[in-house]
C-alpha positions in Angstrom: 52.3 -20.9 -0.6 50.1 -23.1 -2.7 49.3 -22.1 -6.2 45.8 -22.2 -7.5 45.0 -23.6 -10.8 42.8 -21.6 -13.1 39.9 -24.0 -12.5 40.2 -23.6 -8.7 40.4 -19.8 -9.1 37.3 -19.9 -11.3 35.4 -22.1 -8.8 36.4 -19.9 -5.9 35.3 -16.9 -7.8 32.0 -18.5 -8.7 31.4 -19.5 -5.1 32.2 -16.0 -3.9 29.7 -14.5 -6.5 27.0 -16.9 -5.4 27.6 -16.1 -1.8 27.4 -12.3 -2.5 24.3 -12.8 -4.7 22.6 -14.6 -1.8 23.5 -11.8 0.6 22.3 -9.1 -1.7 19.0 -11.0 -2.2 18.5 -11.1 1.5 19.1 -7.4 1.7 16.5 -6.7 -1.0 13.9 -8.6 1.0 14.6 -6.4 4.1 13.1 -3.2 2.7 9.7 -4.9 2.2 9.8 -6.0 5.9 10.9 -2.5 7.0 8.0 -0.9 5.0 5.5 -3.3 6.5 6.8 -2.7 10.0 6.7 1.0 9.5 3.1 0.8 8.3 2.2 -1.4 11.4 3.9 1.1 13.7 2.0 4.0 12.2 -1.3 2.1 12.5 -0.6 1.2 16.1 0.3 4.8 16.8 -3.0 5.9 15.4 -4.9 3.3 17.4 -3.1 4.5 20.6 -4.0 8.1 19.8 -7.6 7.2 19.2 -7.8 5.2 22.5 -6.2 8.1 24.4 -8.9 10.4 23.1 -11.6 7.8 24.0 -10.2 7.4 27.5 -10.2 11.2 28.1 -13.9 11.3 26.9 -14.7 8.5 29.3 -13.0 10.3 32.2 -15.1 13.3 31.5 -18.3 11.2 31.4 -17.3 9.6 34.7 -16.8 13.0 36.3 -20.1 14.1 35.1 -21.9 11.0 36.4 -20.2 11.5 39.8 -21.4 15.1 39.9 -24.9 14.0 38.9 -24.9 11.3 41.6 -23.8 13.9 44.2 -26.5 16.3 43.2 -29.1 13.5 43.4 -27.9 12.5 46.9 -28.0 16.1 48.1 -31.5 16.6 46.7 -32.5 13.4 48.4 -31.0 14.5 51.7 -32.7 17.9 51.5 -36.1 16.3 51.0 -35.7 14.2 54.2 
């Protein structure tokens, strides 16, 4: 087993601390990204919900137009 000198031990400890600080710094940047992604997901959900509502409205309008067209065709056929 090799013996470490005090300077080697100090250097190894410094390297380990620097490595840990780097990893902690990366972790502190993650919450900002998570918060931003959460906001984006919420915004997208709201857009999808609004679009669903608009699609339903359009479906109802299409049904109404079809009925109006059928009534117009029946009236036209009755006149002839």
